[in-house]
Structures are given as structure tokens and as C-alpha cells.
N, C-alpha and C positions, 0 to 999 in steps of 0.2 A: 239104675235099679232102685236106688234110694228115692229118687224123685218120683218114680212110679208108685212106690209103696206109700209115700206121703200123699200123693194125689189120690190114691184109692181110699186112704183113711179119711181125707178131707171130704171127698164125695160122699162117703158113708155117713159122716157126721152131718153134712148138709142135708142129706135125705132124711135122716132121723129128725133134724130140726124142723124140716118141712112137714113131716107127719105130725109132730107135736103142735105146730102152729095151726094145723088144719083139724085138730081134734074137736069133738063136739063141745059146744059151749064157748068156744073161743072165736074171736073175730076172724073173718075170712082173710087170708093173706093175699097180698099182691106181689107178683114176681118182680124181682129187681136184679139185673145183672150189673156187676161192678167191673168197670174198665178203667185203665190208667194210661195216660199219654206221656210222651216225651222221655221214656227211659233211654239212656241211663241217668240223665241229669236234667233238671228243670229249674229255671229261675235262680235267684240269688241264694247263696249258701250262708246262713248266719255264722257269726264268729263261734269257733269251737265245735262246729258240726262238720260232718263229712257226708259224701254221697252214700257211702256204705252204711252209715248210721241212719240216714233217711230211708233207704230201701229196707233195711232190717226192721225198722219200726213199722213200716207199712205191712211187710210180710207177717210180722207178729200180730198186728191188729187183725188182719184177714184170718189168720189161723184161730185167734181167740174168738172171733165172731162165728166160727164154723162155716165160713164162706167156701164155696167150691172154687176150683182154680179160676183165677181172673186173668184176662188178657191184658198185657202191657204192650203198648204200641211204641216201637223203637225208632230212634234216629241214629243209625250206626255211625254217623260222622263223629260222634263224641265218645264212642265206645273205647277208643284207644286211651283216653284219659281216665276212664273208670271201668276197666274190663270186668272187675269182680261183681259189679252191680247186677249185670244180667245173669251171671253164674248163680248168685244168691237167689235171684228171682226164680230161675228155673229149678234150682235144687229144692226150693220150697214147694214145688209142684205147680207153680203158676206158668202161664203160657205167653207166647210172644206173637205179635202181629206187626204189620208193616205200616209205617208212618212217614215214609220217604227217608232218604239218606240224611238230609239236612233240614227237614221241616220247611220245605219250600212251598210257597203259595202258588197254586195253579193260576190264579188271576194275575200273577206277576211274572209268568214265564210262558214258554211255548209248550204245546202238548208233548212234543218230542223230548224237550228238556225235562219235563215233569215225569214222564214214563221212564226215562233213563235213571232218574233218582229212585223210582220205585224198584227197578231192577237192581240198582247198585246196593240196595238194602238186603237183597235176597241171600247172598253168601253167608252173612252173619246169622240170618234166620235159620238157614239150613244147618249150619254148624251147631247151633245151640238147640235146635228142635228137630233132630233127625227122625224122631218117631212121633212127632206131634203136628197138629194142623196149624200151620202158621199163615195160611192164605186168607187172612182177614185183613182188611185195609181200612184205615181211617184217614180222611183228608186232613192235612195240616190246616189249622185255622177254620176247619169245617167248611172250607171253600172249595166249591166245585167249578171254579173258573169264572171268567168274565164274559164268556160267550157260550151259546148253546152248542157250537161246533166242538169246543174244548170238552164240555161236559159229556156230550155224547161219545166222542172219540175215546175219552178215558174210561167211561163206563163200559164201552164195548171191549176195550183192551182188558180191563179187569175181568169181565165175564169170560173172555176167550182164554184167559190164563188162570181160570178157576178160583179167582178171588171172590169173596163176599165183602160187601161194604158194611163196616160196623157202624150202625146208626147211633144216634144219641137222642134220647127223649127226656133226659133229666140232667140239667147242667146249671150250676149256680156260679160259674166263673171262679172256681176256687183259685185259679192262677193269680187272680188280682190281689190276693192277700199276701203272696209270698215275699215280694220285695219289701213291703211295709213291715212285715214281721222281722226280716233281717235287719232293717234299720232300728227297730225297737229293741232287738236283742243287743245291738251294738251300744245303745244308750242305756241298757239295763232298765228300761221303763216298763215295770211290771204292770202298772195301771193301764198303760196303753195296750199291752199284750192282752190283758183281760178284756179290754174293749174290742180288740180284734176277735177274740174267741166268741164273744157274745154276738157280734155282727155276722160272723161266719155261720154260726148255728142258726141265726135268724134267717139268713139268706137260704140256707139248706131247707129250713122248714117252709118258708114262703114259696120256694120253687117246687117242693113236693106238693104242696096244696094246689098250686097253679096247674101242675101237670095232671093231677087227679081231676080237677074241675074241667080242664080242656078235654081230657079223655072221655069223661062222662057226657060232656056236651056234644062231642063229635059222634060217639059210638054207643052211648048209653051203657058203658062198661069201663072198667079200669084195665087198660091194656098193660101187658108187661112193660116195664121201663128199663132203659139202659142208661146207667149213670156214667157220666164222663168226669174223671178226676185227673189230677196231675201229680207226678212224683216230686212235689215240692216239700220243703222242710216244714212249712206250717200245716200242710195237709197231712203230713206224717204225724205231727204233734196232735192233730185233731181227729185222726182216724178212729181211735177207740171210741171217743164220744160220739162221733158221727154215725158209726156203724151201730152202736147201741141205740141211738135215736131212731134210725130207720127200722130196726127190729121192733122197737117199742111202738112204732106207728103201723105195725102189721106187715112190714115188708119181709118177703121171703127171698133170701139170696139164692140165685140160680145161675147156671152156666149161661154164657152169652148165646150159645146155640139154642138153648131152650127158650130164652126170652125172644129171640129173633125168629123162632118158628111160628110166632103169631102172624096172622095174615097182614097186620098193619105193616110189617117189615118186608112184605113180599117183593116190592120193587127193588130192594137192595140185593136180591138174589139173582138179578139179571140186569142186562142193560136197560136203562130207563130214560126216556126222553123228556120227562117232566121238566118244566122250567124252574122248579123249586127243589131244593134239597129235602129229603124226607125228614120229617120231624113234626111234633105236635103243632108248633107255631106255624109251619108252612101249611099243614093240613087245615088249620083254622083260616089262614089267609086264602087258601084255594076255595074254601067254602064261603068266602065273603064275610067271615067273622073276624073280630079283632082279637089277636092272640094276647095272652097275658105275658108280660115281661117284667121281671124283677130287677130293678136298677141296683147297681153296686152302691155301697155306702159312699157318701160324698167325701169322707175324710181319708180314704185310703191313700190318696196321692200326697196328702199333707202331713199325716200323722208321723211323729218322730223325725221330722225334718230338722 
């Protein structure tokens, strides 16, 4: 009951924000759905931090930004270690989707083994979302397998079991900063942490610019975007700044269902036999164009060693 009331309030606030951003004289807004992977735990945990602290900061940042309920894609294999994380996420009005039991890579297993992992995740999803739509799926590692047979078989199974694939069209690999941040916290290297913050925000800005350019080049319009994030400690630290940046750039936070109602995402609502995963980069490649890719900062592997 409390979760539903919070959800209703957040949706109302998000709608009001959308109206304000579309008011006469203001720049037109582009829709952006916020999604989060690897709940309940992702990557290294810095000294003095907890998984409860990480998810609580992310939840607070989403609420402060007036974002509608976000989908968090779970790996239930680690729920036993941090059971309250998903409870906090759901109590705040946010939603859950399927990311396989243990974050398995379809390219490194059989179709049968992969689908067994998808099904193994379902009892946790049902228990925590009895009245919400949890039949959204995101591929671990964004991998749809190493053969067309695997890709087609999994797509057909997902469609037959009423899943929709949660596409990704905006991703700056936020996961890559998490372990470096934990090392820098251990060394109490504030200068290095400031460097991480600057490079993180630059990557977010560069990637947003690239997505907008590719969208306009392909379709002469800005399609709704779906942002992929991870529930890591550094992303929790940066969430308020990141969400403010997106709003300042004219992004309007919308539910995943609304963003993916755009025709661009149509193939993910059914079984699709394309040899490429859906996304702006793949769309560019399929048109014979060179996609824009933003490299990670070169010092992430060596900083604070």
C-alpha cells in the first residue's frame, strides 16, 4: 500500500515536471528512461560503505529528481546476502526486472542453461512484485549469444513467456569506475576521486552527445533514450549530479514503457531474427555507417594502485 502511494506521488511529480519542461519558450525535451542493472549488489564495495547505503542513495537521488519508477534488473543469486536491498527498492516505488539468476553470459552457455537461469529468477520477482509488471528482461553483458540459433531461440522463448526486452540506447559503461573508486577510497586519495568524478561526467556528456547525433543522422529526430546504469557505489555517489546534468540538457525522465513505445524499439516486443542486438550503434552498422563509440578513460585500470 505504501509502495503504491509513493509510486503514484512520483508519477504525478514526473508528469508535472514533463509539463513544465514542455512549456512555451522552453527547449523541447527528449524522453529518457532510467534503468539499473545488477541489483542487489554490483562491483567492489568501498571501505565503510554498505549495499544498503548504496541503494538508499540511488533511491533518494531518483526521488529528488522527480523520476518515475525505474526498473532495476536483478540477479537473485546474491539476494540472500543482501535481502533488504530489493525491499528498499520496491518500497520506494521502483520496479524489478529479470537479469538472470547469476548474470550468466549467453555466449558462454547453452540455450537451455541460459533459459533455466531466467526461470530461476522468477520466484524472487513474483514474491517482491505480486502486483507489478516484472516481465522485462535485460541480457547480462548485453550479449544475445554467439550464434543466431541461440539468439532466435531465446527471443522466441521470451516472447512466448510474455517478456519484453529492455533495450539500451544510452550507456557510458559506468561499471568501469566502481572498482577504481573503491581503491581510491581505501587510499583516501581525494584528488584521484575528483579525477574520477570529472571523467565520469565527461563520459556521460560525450555519450549523450553521440546518441543524439546518431539518432538524428539515422532518423532525423531524437528518439527516446534508455539509460543503462549499475547499482555500484560510485554511481550512487554521482547519481544526484548525473541526473541534474541530464535534466539541464533537456532530458525528461519517463517510464521504461513510455520510452520503448517508440517504433525504434519495436523489434524488442517480439521475437526478432536480426543478427545484431537493437541499439543505435547496431542501427548505424546495419546502415553501413560508422557508429560513435566513447572510449573509457585510460587511467581507470591504474589509478590508486
